VEXDRENMAR-960441 format. One record per residue (C-alpha): x, y, z; chain. Coordinates in steps of 0.2 Angstrom, whole numbers, plus 2048, in hexadecimal, padded with zeros to 3 digits. Example, Ala and Ser with C-alpha at 12.3 -4.5 7.8 and 13.67 -1.06 7.14 Angstrom:
<rs>
R   x   y   z chain
R 83E 7EA 827     A
R 844 7FB 824     A
</rs>
This chain:
<rs>
R   x   y   z chain
R E92 C75 0DC     A
R E96 C87 0E0     A
R EA8 C8D 0E0     A
R EB0 C9A 0EB     A
R EC1 CA2 0E9     A
R EC8 CB2 0F2     A
R ED8 CBC 0F0     A
R EE1 CC8 0FB     A
R EE5 CDB 0F8     A
R EF7 CE1 0F9     A
R F02 CEF 100     A
R F13 CF2 0F9     A
R F1D CF5 109     A
R F2E CF8 100     A
R F33 CFA 0EE     A
R F27 D07 0E7     A
R F2C D0C 0D6     A
R F3B D00 0D7     A
R F2F CF2 0D4     A
R F2B CF9 0C2     A
R F3D CF4 0BD     A
R F42 CE1 0BC     A
R F53 CE6 0C3     A
R F4B CE9 0D4     A
R F3E CE1 0DF     A
R F2F CE6 0EA     A
R F2B CE0 0FC     A
R F18 CDC 0FA     A
R F0C CD7 108     A
R EFC CCE 105     A
R EEE CD5 111     A
R EDF CCE 11A     A
R ED3 CD8 10F     A
R ECD CCC 101     A
R EC2 CCC 0F2     A
R EB6 CBD 0F1     A
R EAF CB5 0E2     A
R EA1 CA8 0E2     A
R E9C C9E 0D2     A
R E8D C93 0D0     A
R E84 C8C 0C1     A
R E74 C92 0BA     A
R E67 C84 0B9     A
R E5E C84 0A8     A
R E4F C7A 0A2     A
R E52 C6A 098     A
R E56 C6E 086     A
R E59 C80 08A     A
R E6A C86 085     A
R E71 C96 08D     A
R E82 C9E 08B     A
R E81 CAC 098     A
R E8B CB0 0A7     A
R E84 CBC 0B4     A
R E90 CC6 0BF     A
R E8A CD0 0CE     A
R E92 CDA 0DC     A
R E84 CDD 0E8     A
R E8D CE9 0F3     A
R E8B CF7 0E6     A
R E7D CFE 0DD     A
R E7A CFA 0CA     A
R E88 CED 0CB     A
R E82 CDF 0C1     A
R E89 CDA 0B0     A
R E82 CCC 0A4     A
R E8D CC5 097     A
R E8A CBA 088     A
R E98 CAF 083     A
R E9D CA4 073     A
R EAB C9B 06B     A
R EB3 CA6 05D     A
R EBA C9F 04C     A
R ECC C9C 048     A
R ED0 C97 05A     A
R ECD CA9 060     A
R EC7 CA4 071     A
R EB7 CA9 07A     A
R EAE CB9 075     A
R EA6 CC1 084     A
R E98 CCE 080     A
R E8F CD8 08D     A
R E7C CD7 08C     A
R E70 CE5 08E     A
R E65 CE3 09E     A
R E58 CEE 0A5     A
R E64 CFA 0AC     A
R E70 D05 0A1     A
R E80 CFC 09D     A
R E8F CFF 0A8     A
R E9F CF6 0A3     A
R EAB CEE 0AF     A
R EBB CEB 0A5     A
R EC3 CE1 0B2     A
R EB5 CD5 0B4     A
R EB2 CD4 0A1     A
R EC4 CD2 09C     A
R EC8 CC5 0AA     A
R EB8 CBB 0A4     A
R EBE CBB 092     A
R ED0 CB6 096     A
R ECA CA8 0A2     A
R EBD CA1 097     A
R EC9 CA1 088     A
R ED6 C97 092     A
R EC9 C8B 097     A
R EC3 C89 085     A
R ED5 C85 081     A
R ED7 C78 08F     A
R EC6 C70 08C     A
R EC1 C72 07A     A
R EAF C6B 07D     A
R EA3 C7A 079     A
R E98 C73 088     A
R EA6 C75 095     A
R EA1 C87 099     A
R E90 C87 0A1     A
R E85 C96 0A5     A
R E89 C9D 0B6     A
R E86 CAB 0C3     A
R E95 CB3 0CB     A
R E95 CBD 0DB     A
R EA3 CC9 0E0     A
R EA5 CCF 0F2     A
R EB2 CDA 0F9     A
R EB8 CDB 10B     A
R EB4 CED 112     A
R EC6 CF3 112     A
R EC7 CF5 0FF     A
R EBB D04 0FF     A
R EBA D14 10A     A
R EA9 D14 114     A
R EA4 D1F 122     A
R E94 D1C 12D     A
R E92 D2F 12C     A
R E8E D2D 11A     A
R E7E D24 11D     A
R E7E D1B 10D     A
R E89 D0C 112     A
R E81 CFE 11C     A
R E8E CF8 128     A
R E8E CE5 12C     A
R E86 CE1 13D     A
R E90 CD2 141     A
R E9E CC7 13B     A
R E92 CBB 131     A
R E8D CCA 126     A
R E9D CD3 124     A
R E9B CDA 112     A
R E95 CEC 112     A
R E88 CF3 106     A
R E90 D03 100     A
R E81 D0B 0F9     A
R E8A D12 0EA     A
R E8E D0D 0D8     A
R E9F D04 0D7     A
R EA6 D12 0CC     A
R EA2 D1E 0DA     A
R EAA D14 0E8     A
R EBA D1B 0F0     A
R EC8 D0E 0EF     A
R ED4 D0C 0FD     A
R EE2 D07 0F1     A
R EE4 CF5 0F7     A
R EE5 CED 0E6     A
R ED2 CE9 0E4     A
R ED3 CE7 0D1     A
R EE2 CDB 0D2     A
R ED9 CD1 0E0     A
R EC9 CD1 0D6     A
R ED1 CCB 0C6     A
R EDB CBD 0CF     A
R ECC CB7 0DA     A
R EC0 CB8 0CB     A
R ECC CAF 0BF     A
R ED0 CA2 0CD     A
R EBE C9F 0D0     A
R EB9 C9C 0BE     A
R EC8 C90 0BA     A
R EC4 C87 0CA     A
R EB1 C86 0C6     A
R EB3 C80 0B4     A
R EC3 C76 0B3     A
R EC5 C65 0BB     A
R ED1 C64 0C9     A
R EDD C5A 0BE     A
R EDF C69 0B4     A
R EDE C77 0C1     A
R EDF C77 0D4     A
R EE4 C85 0DF     A
R EEC C79 0EB     A
R EFB C76 0DF     A
R F09 C81 0DA     A
R F07 C7F 0C7     A
R EF5 C84 0C7     A
R EF9 C94 0D2     A
R F06 C98 0C4     A
R EF8 C96 0B7     A
R EED CA2 0C1     A
R EFB CAE 0C4     A
R EFF CAF 0B1     A
R EED CB0 0AB     A
R EE9 CBD 0B8     A
R EF8 CC8 0B3     A
R EF3 CC7 0A1     A
R EE1 CCB 0A4     A
R EE5 CD9 0B0     A
R EF1 CE1 0A4     A
R EE4 CE0 096     A
R ED7 CE8 0A1     A
R EE2 CF6 0A6     A
R EE8 CF9 094     A
R EFA CF8 09A     A
R F07 CEC 0A1     A
R F0A CF0 0B3     A
R F17 CE9 0BF     A
R F0B CDC 0C5     A
R F0F CDC 0D7     A
R EFD CDE 0DC     A
R EF8 CCE 0D2     A
R F06 CC4 0D9     A
R F01 CC9 0EB     A
R EEF CC4 0E7     A
R EF5 CB2 0E2     A
R F04 CAF 0ED     A
R F01 CBB 0FC     A
R F10 CC3 104     A
R F20 CC2 0F9     A
R F2F CCA 0F2     A
R F2B CCE 0E0     A
R F35 CD1 0D0     A
R F2A CD6 0C2     A
R F28 CCC 0B1     A
R F2F CD4 0A1     A
R F21 CDD 098     A
R F26 CD4 088     A
R F1F CC4 08F     A
R F0E CCA 08A     A
R F12 CD2 079     A
R F0E CC3 06F     A
R EFD CC0 076     A
R EF4 CCB 06A     A
R EE1 CD0 06A     A
R ED3 CC5 070     A
R EC9 CBD 061     A
R ED8 CBD 055     A
R EDE CAD 04D     A
R EE5 CA1 05A     A
R EE3 CAD 069     A
R EDD C9E 073     A
R EED C94 070     A
R EF7 CA3 074     A
R EEE CA5 084     A
R EF1 C93 089     A
R F03 C94 084     A
R F06 CA4 08E     A
R EFD C9E 09D     A
R F05 C8D 09E     A
R F16 C95 09B     A
R F1B C89 08D     A
R F23 C94 080     A
R F36 C95 082     A
R F36 CA5 079     A
R F2A CAE 085     A
R F2D CA7 096     A
R F26 CAF 0A6     A
R F35 CB6 0AF     A
R F2C CBC 0BF     A
R F35 CB8 0CF     A
R F2A CB6 0DE     A
R F32 CB1 0EF     A
R F28 CAD 0FF     A
R F37 CA7 108     A
R F3B CB1 118     A
R F2E CBF 114     A
R F23 CC2 124     A
R F1E CCE 131     A
R F26 CCA 142     A
R F1C CC3 150     A
R F14 CD1 15A     A
R F13 CDD 14B     A
R F05 CE1 140     A
R F04 CEB 12F     A
R EF5 CF7 131     A
R EEE D01 122     A
R EE6 D12 125     A
R ED9 D18 119     A
R EDB D2B 115     A
R ECD D2A 108     A
R ED6 D33 0FA     A
R EE0 D2C 0EC     A
R EF0 D30 0E3     A
R EF4 D32 0D0     A
R EFE D23 0CE     A
R F00 D23 0BC     A
R F06 D35 0BB     A
R F12 D32 0CA     A
R F19 D23 0C2     A
R F1C D2D 0B2     A
R F25 D3B 0BB     A
R F30 D2E 0C3     A
R F34 D26 0B3     A
R F38 D36 0AB     A
R F44 D3B 0B9     A
R F4D D2A 0B7     A
R F4F D2D 0A4     A
R F56 D3E 0A7     A
R F62 D38 0B4     A
R F66 D26 0B1     A
R F76 D26 0BC     A
R F70 D2F 0CB     A
R F5F D25 0CB     A
R F68 D14 0CA     A
R F73 D19 0D9     A
R F63 D1D 0E2     A
R F59 D0E 0DC     A
R F68 D02 0E1     A
R F69 D0A 0F2     A
R F56 D08 0F5     A
R F57 CF6 0EF     A
R F64 CF3 0FC     A
R F5A CFB 10A     A
R F4A CF2 105     A
R F53 CE1 105     A
R F5A CE5 116     A
R F48 CE9 11C     A
R F42 CD9 116     A
R F4F CCF 11F     A
R F4C CD9 12F     A
R F3A CD5 12E     A
R F3D CC3 12B     A
R F49 CC2 13A     A
R F3E CCC 145     A
R F4C CD9 148     A
R F42 CE9 144     A
</rs>
Protein backbone atom coordinates (compact mmCIF):
# COMPACT_ATOMS: atom_id res chain seq x y z
CA UNK A 1 0.00 0.00 0.00
CA UNK A 2 1.39 3.46 -0.88
CA UNK A 3 2.41 5.79 1.95
CA UNK A 4 2.04 9.58 1.80
CA UNK A 5 3.50 12.08 4.29
CA UNK A 6 3.84 15.86 4.09
CA UNK A 7 5.62 18.48 6.19
CA UNK A 8 5.24 22.28 6.36
CA UNK A 9 7.69 25.07 5.69
CA UNK A 10 8.58 27.66 8.31
CA UNK A 11 9.09 31.30 9.07
CA UNK A 12 11.07 32.52 12.07
CA UNK A 13 8.86 35.40 13.14
CA UNK A 14 11.01 36.43 16.11
CA UNK A 15 14.36 35.25 17.42
CA UNK A 16 16.59 35.57 14.37
CA UNK A 17 20.23 34.88 15.40
CA UNK A 18 19.06 34.44 19.01
CA UNK A 19 17.79 30.96 18.15
CA UNK A 20 21.41 29.86 17.54
CA UNK A 21 22.06 30.15 21.30
CA UNK A 22 20.40 27.76 23.77
CA UNK A 23 20.00 30.61 26.22
CA UNK A 24 17.32 32.10 23.96
CA UNK A 25 14.28 30.99 21.97
CA UNK A 26 12.69 31.56 18.58
CA UNK A 27 9.04 32.07 17.69
CA UNK A 28 8.55 29.78 14.70
CA UNK A 29 5.44 29.47 12.55
CA UNK A 30 4.60 26.50 10.39
CA UNK A 31 3.20 27.50 6.99
CA UNK A 32 0.53 26.18 4.67
CA UNK A 33 3.21 25.43 2.05
CA UNK A 34 4.20 21.76 2.33
CA UNK A 35 6.55 19.18 0.85
CA UNK A 36 4.77 15.93 -0.04
CA UNK A 37 6.41 12.50 -0.28
CA UNK A 38 4.76 9.36 -1.69
CA UNK A 39 6.31 5.90 -1.29
CA UNK A 40 5.13 2.73 -2.96
CA UNK A 41 6.71 -0.69 -3.50
CA UNK A 42 8.22 -1.76 -6.80
CA UNK A 43 6.78 -5.11 -7.89
CA UNK A 44 9.36 -7.70 -8.94
CA UNK A 45 9.00 -11.02 -10.68
CA UNK A 46 8.96 -14.19 -8.61
CA UNK A 47 12.48 -15.15 -7.58
CA UNK A 48 13.94 -11.79 -8.60
CA UNK A 49 15.73 -9.86 -5.85
CA UNK A 50 16.11 -6.12 -6.27
CA UNK A 51 17.81 -3.74 -3.83
CA UNK A 52 17.00 -0.42 -5.41
CA UNK A 53 15.08 2.70 -4.45
CA UNK A 54 14.11 5.19 -7.14
CA UNK A 55 13.49 8.80 -6.10
CA UNK A 56 11.99 11.37 -8.44
CA UNK A 57 10.86 14.97 -8.28
CA UNK A 58 8.78 15.36 -11.45
CA UNK A 59 8.34 19.14 -11.15
CA UNK A 60 11.98 19.61 -12.19
CA UNK A 61 14.12 18.55 -15.12
CA UNK A 62 16.63 15.71 -14.64
CA UNK A 63 15.37 15.18 -11.07
CA UNK A 64 15.56 11.42 -10.73
CA UNK A 65 17.96 9.52 -8.50
CA UNK A 66 18.41 5.75 -8.34
CA UNK A 67 20.01 4.23 -5.25
CA UNK A 68 21.25 0.76 -4.46
CA UNK A 69 21.32 -0.24 -0.81
CA UNK A 70 22.89 -3.02 1.25
CA UNK A 71 23.61 -3.90 4.84
CA UNK A 72 27.22 -3.21 5.82
CA UNK A 73 29.47 -5.28 8.05
CA UNK A 74 30.13 -4.71 11.75
CA UNK A 75 26.70 -3.19 12.42
CA UNK A 76 27.62 -0.21 10.26
CA UNK A 77 24.06 0.37 9.05
CA UNK A 78 22.81 0.59 5.48
CA UNK A 79 25.09 1.70 2.68
CA UNK A 80 23.43 3.78 -0.04
CA UNK A 81 25.05 4.14 -3.47
CA UNK A 82 23.75 6.29 -6.30
CA UNK A 83 23.45 4.25 -9.48
CA UNK A 84 24.41 5.44 -12.92
CA UNK A 85 21.40 6.02 -15.17
CA UNK A 86 20.92 7.20 -18.73
CA UNK A 87 21.33 10.85 -17.71
CA UNK A 88 24.51 12.29 -16.13
CA UNK A 89 24.70 11.83 -12.37
CA UNK A 90 23.44 14.75 -10.29
CA UNK A 91 23.61 14.34 -6.55
CA UNK A 92 20.95 15.36 -4.07
CA UNK A 93 22.69 15.26 -0.68
CA UNK A 94 19.48 15.84 1.29
CA UNK A 95 17.66 12.92 -0.33
CA UNK A 96 20.70 10.63 -0.21
CA UNK A 97 21.56 11.38 3.42
CA UNK A 98 17.95 11.18 4.63
CA UNK A 99 17.59 7.83 2.85
CA UNK A 100 20.79 6.45 4.42
CA UNK A 101 19.85 7.55 7.95
CA UNK A 102 16.24 6.34 7.68
CA UNK A 103 17.17 2.93 6.27
CA UNK A 104 19.92 2.54 8.88
CA UNK A 105 17.43 3.22 11.68
CA UNK A 106 14.96 0.75 10.15
CA UNK A 107 17.67 -1.91 9.92
CA UNK A 108 18.38 -1.41 13.63
CA UNK A 109 14.70 -1.77 14.54
CA UNK A 110 13.94 -4.64 12.12
CA UNK A 111 17.14 -6.68 11.70
CA UNK A 112 15.64 -8.88 8.93
CA UNK A 113 17.45 -8.18 5.63
CA UNK A 114 14.08 -8.48 3.82
CA UNK A 115 12.43 -5.69 5.84
CA UNK A 116 13.45 -3.07 3.28
CA UNK A 117 11.74 -3.67 -0.05
CA UNK A 118 12.54 -1.93 -3.37
CA UNK A 119 10.47 1.22 -3.71
CA UNK A 120 9.70 4.27 -5.79
CA UNK A 121 9.55 7.61 -3.98
CA UNK A 122 7.97 10.74 -5.44
CA UNK A 123 8.63 14.22 -4.02
CA UNK A 124 6.24 17.10 -4.73
CA UNK A 125 6.56 20.69 -3.51
CA UNK A 126 3.79 23.22 -3.10
CA UNK A 127 4.35 26.16 -5.41
CA UNK A 128 5.37 28.64 -2.70
CA UNK A 129 8.78 27.03 -2.16
CA UNK A 130 10.14 28.31 -5.46
CA UNK A 131 9.93 31.59 -7.33
CA UNK A 132 8.09 31.34 -10.62
CA UNK A 133 6.59 33.89 -12.94
CA UNK A 134 4.14 33.33 -15.80
CA UNK A 135 6.25 35.78 -17.81
CA UNK A 136 9.18 33.35 -17.78
CA UNK A 137 7.24 30.93 -19.95
CA UNK A 138 9.12 27.88 -18.67
CA UNK A 139 6.92 27.10 -15.71
CA UNK A 140 3.58 25.44 -16.34
CA UNK A 141 1.07 26.90 -13.92
CA UNK A 142 -1.62 24.65 -12.38
CA UNK A 143 -5.00 24.98 -14.05
CA UNK A 144 -7.15 24.03 -11.07
CA UNK A 145 -6.97 22.91 -7.45
CA UNK A 146 -6.89 19.22 -8.38
CA UNK A 147 -3.54 19.73 -10.20
CA UNK A 148 -1.84 22.28 -7.97
CA UNK A 149 1.81 21.27 -8.45
CA UNK A 150 3.71 23.51 -10.86
CA UNK A 151 6.08 22.08 -13.43
CA UNK A 152 8.95 24.55 -13.03
CA UNK A 153 10.72 23.66 -16.28
CA UNK A 154 14.23 23.96 -14.79
CA UNK A 155 16.71 21.71 -13.02
CA UNK A 156 16.37 21.60 -9.25
CA UNK A 157 19.76 23.27 -8.75
CA UNK A 158 18.68 26.14 -11.02
CA UNK A 159 15.39 26.85 -9.24
CA UNK A 160 15.13 29.98 -7.08
CA UNK A 161 14.15 29.12 -3.52
CA UNK A 162 11.88 31.45 -1.55
CA UNK A 163 13.49 30.62 1.80
CA UNK A 164 10.61 28.73 3.43
CA UNK A 165 12.73 25.83 4.66
CA UNK A 166 12.38 23.43 1.73
CA UNK A 167 15.37 21.26 2.67
CA UNK A 168 14.16 20.76 6.26
CA UNK A 169 10.60 20.04 5.13
CA UNK A 170 11.95 17.64 2.50
CA UNK A 171 14.17 15.70 4.93
CA UNK A 172 11.34 15.54 7.49
CA UNK A 173 8.60 14.44 5.07
CA UNK A 174 11.00 12.03 3.31
CA UNK A 175 12.12 10.47 6.60
CA UNK A 176 8.57 10.27 7.95
CA UNK A 177 7.31 8.61 4.76
CA UNK A 178 10.07 5.98 4.73
CA UNK A 179 9.64 5.12 8.41
CA UNK A 180 5.85 4.95 8.02
CA UNK A 181 6.17 2.74 4.93
CA UNK A 182 8.60 0.15 6.27
CA UNK A 183 8.00 0.04 10.02
CA UNK A 184 4.87 -1.56 11.52
CA UNK A 185 2.57 0.87 13.34
CA UNK A 186 3.58 -0.75 16.64
CA UNK A 187 7.08 0.64 16.06
CA UNK A 188 6.26 3.93 14.37
CA UNK A 189 3.07 5.95 13.90
CA UNK A 190 2.92 9.69 13.31
CA UNK A 191 -0.27 9.79 15.37
CA UNK A 192 1.63 9.36 18.64
CA UNK A 193 4.05 11.67 20.39
CA UNK A 194 6.89 9.17 20.81
CA UNK A 195 7.07 8.54 17.06
CA UNK A 196 7.04 12.27 16.32
CA UNK A 197 9.97 12.59 18.70
CA UNK A 198 11.79 9.81 16.80
CA UNK A 199 11.07 11.60 13.52
CA UNK A 200 12.31 14.91 14.92
CA UNK A 201 15.56 13.45 16.23
CA UNK A 202 16.30 11.42 13.09
CA UNK A 203 15.45 14.31 10.74
CA UNK A 204 17.65 16.69 12.76
CA UNK A 205 20.60 14.29 12.56
CA UNK A 206 20.13 13.65 8.82
CA UNK A 207 19.62 17.34 8.00
CA UNK A 208 22.77 18.35 9.87
CA UNK A 209 24.77 15.59 8.15
CA UNK A 210 23.48 16.66 4.72
CA UNK A 211 24.38 20.31 5.41
CA UNK A 212 27.77 19.42 6.78
CA UNK A 213 27.16 21.48 9.91
CA UNK A 214 25.00 21.49 13.04
CA UNK A 215 22.41 24.24 12.65
CA UNK A 216 19.90 25.49 15.19
CA UNK A 217 17.25 23.04 13.95
CA UNK A 218 14.22 25.34 14.21
CA UNK A 219 13.26 24.56 10.60
CA UNK A 220 13.12 20.81 11.24
CA UNK A 221 11.19 21.40 14.48
CA UNK A 222 8.60 23.42 12.55
CA UNK A 223 8.42 20.68 9.89
CA UNK A 224 7.57 18.11 12.60
CA UNK A 225 5.55 20.11 15.13
CA UNK A 226 4.36 23.18 13.23
CA UNK A 227 4.08 26.52 15.01
CA UNK A 228 6.04 26.55 18.27
CA UNK A 229 8.41 28.32 20.61
CA UNK A 230 11.76 26.63 20.02
CA UNK A 231 14.92 26.30 22.10
CA UNK A 232 17.72 24.56 20.21
CA UNK A 233 19.49 21.33 21.15
CA UNK A 234 23.12 21.29 22.28
CA UNK A 235 25.36 20.49 19.28
CA UNK A 236 27.22 17.98 21.46
CA UNK A 237 24.18 15.67 21.23
CA UNK A 238 25.32 14.68 17.73
CA UNK A 239 29.04 14.52 18.47
CA UNK A 240 29.13 10.80 19.33
CA UNK A 241 27.23 9.62 16.23
CA UNK A 242 30.27 9.18 14.00
CA UNK A 243 30.37 8.41 10.29
CA UNK A 244 27.99 6.11 8.40
CA UNK A 245 29.41 2.64 7.80
CA UNK A 246 31.73 2.69 10.81
CA UNK A 247 31.48 -0.06 13.40
CA UNK A 248 28.20 0.07 15.38
CA UNK A 249 26.93 3.14 13.53
CA UNK A 250 23.51 1.47 13.32
CA UNK A 251 23.30 1.03 17.09
CA UNK A 252 24.43 4.61 17.69
CA UNK A 253 21.72 5.94 15.35
CA UNK A 254 19.04 3.95 17.19
CA UNK A 255 20.32 5.06 20.59
CA UNK A 256 20.45 8.70 19.50
CA UNK A 257 17.07 8.73 17.79
CA UNK A 258 15.27 6.97 20.64
CA UNK A 259 17.01 9.24 23.18
CA UNK A 260 18.08 6.40 25.47
CA UNK A 261 21.67 7.41 26.24
CA UNK A 262 21.70 9.35 29.54
CA UNK A 263 25.04 10.90 28.58
CA UNK A 264 23.69 12.35 25.30
CA UNK A 265 20.10 13.37 25.95
CA UNK A 266 18.26 15.62 23.52
CA UNK A 267 17.68 18.91 25.32
CA UNK A 268 15.52 20.55 22.66
CA UNK A 269 12.58 22.49 24.11
CA UNK A 270 9.49 22.80 21.91
CA UNK A 271 6.36 24.46 23.25
CA UNK A 272 3.12 24.77 21.30
CA UNK A 273 1.11 26.10 24.21
CA UNK A 274 -0.44 29.50 23.51
CA UNK A 275 1.42 30.03 20.22
CA UNK A 276 -1.00 31.14 17.54
CA UNK A 277 -2.08 33.87 15.14
CA UNK A 278 -5.16 35.71 16.46
CA UNK A 279 -8.48 35.38 14.68
CA UNK A 280 -8.83 37.86 11.86
CA UNK A 281 -5.07 37.99 11.25
CA UNK A 282 -2.98 36.16 8.67
CA UNK A 283 0.76 35.76 8.19
CA UNK A 284 1.46 36.43 4.51
CA UNK A 285 4.86 35.88 2.92
CA UNK A 286 6.10 37.95 -0.04
CA UNK A 287 8.50 36.48 -2.61
CA UNK A 288 11.16 39.00 -3.66
CA UNK A 289 13.05 36.40 -5.76
CA UNK A 290 16.46 37.06 -4.24
CA UNK A 291 18.36 35.33 -1.48
CA UNK A 292 20.56 36.39 1.40
CA UNK A 293 24.01 35.15 2.37
CA UNK A 294 22.89 33.52 5.60
CA UNK A 295 26.20 31.81 6.41
CA UNK A 296 28.28 34.99 6.08
CA UNK A 297 25.65 37.04 7.96
CA UNK A 298 25.64 34.59 10.86
CA UNK A 299 29.45 34.58 10.90
CA UNK A 300 29.55 38.37 11.20
CA UNK A 301 26.98 38.41 14.01
CA UNK A 302 28.87 35.75 15.96
CA UNK A 303 32.13 37.66 15.50
CA UNK A 304 30.47 40.79 16.85
CA UNK A 305 29.12 38.90 19.89
CA UNK A 306 32.60 37.55 20.59
CA UNK A 307 34.14 41.00 20.33
CA UNK A 308 31.53 42.60 22.63
CA UNK A 309 30.18 39.89 24.97
CA UNK A 310 28.73 42.32 27.54
CA UNK A 311 27.03 44.63 25.08
CA UNK A 312 25.70 41.79 22.91
CA UNK A 313 24.29 39.97 25.95
CA UNK A 314 22.43 43.10 27.03
CA UNK A 315 20.94 43.45 23.56
CA UNK A 316 20.15 39.71 23.26
CA UNK A 317 18.40 39.72 26.65
CA UNK A 318 16.32 42.75 25.66
CA UNK A 319 15.37 41.12 22.35
CA UNK A 320 14.39 37.90 24.13
CA UNK A 321 12.09 39.87 26.46
CA UNK A 322 10.49 41.65 23.50
CA UNK A 323 10.09 38.41 21.56
CA UNK A 324 8.44 36.70 24.52
CA UNK A 325 6.11 39.66 24.87
CA UNK A 326 5.19 39.43 21.19
CA UNK A 327 4.36 35.76 21.57
CA UNK A 328 2.07 36.46 24.51
CA UNK A 329 0.32 39.30 22.71
CA UNK A 330 -0.30 37.10 19.69
CA UNK A 331 -1.65 34.35 21.89
CA UNK A 332 -4.09 36.70 23.63
CA UNK A 333 -5.01 38.49 20.41
CA UNK A 334 -3.91 41.86 21.80
CA UNK A 335 -1.70 42.94 18.91
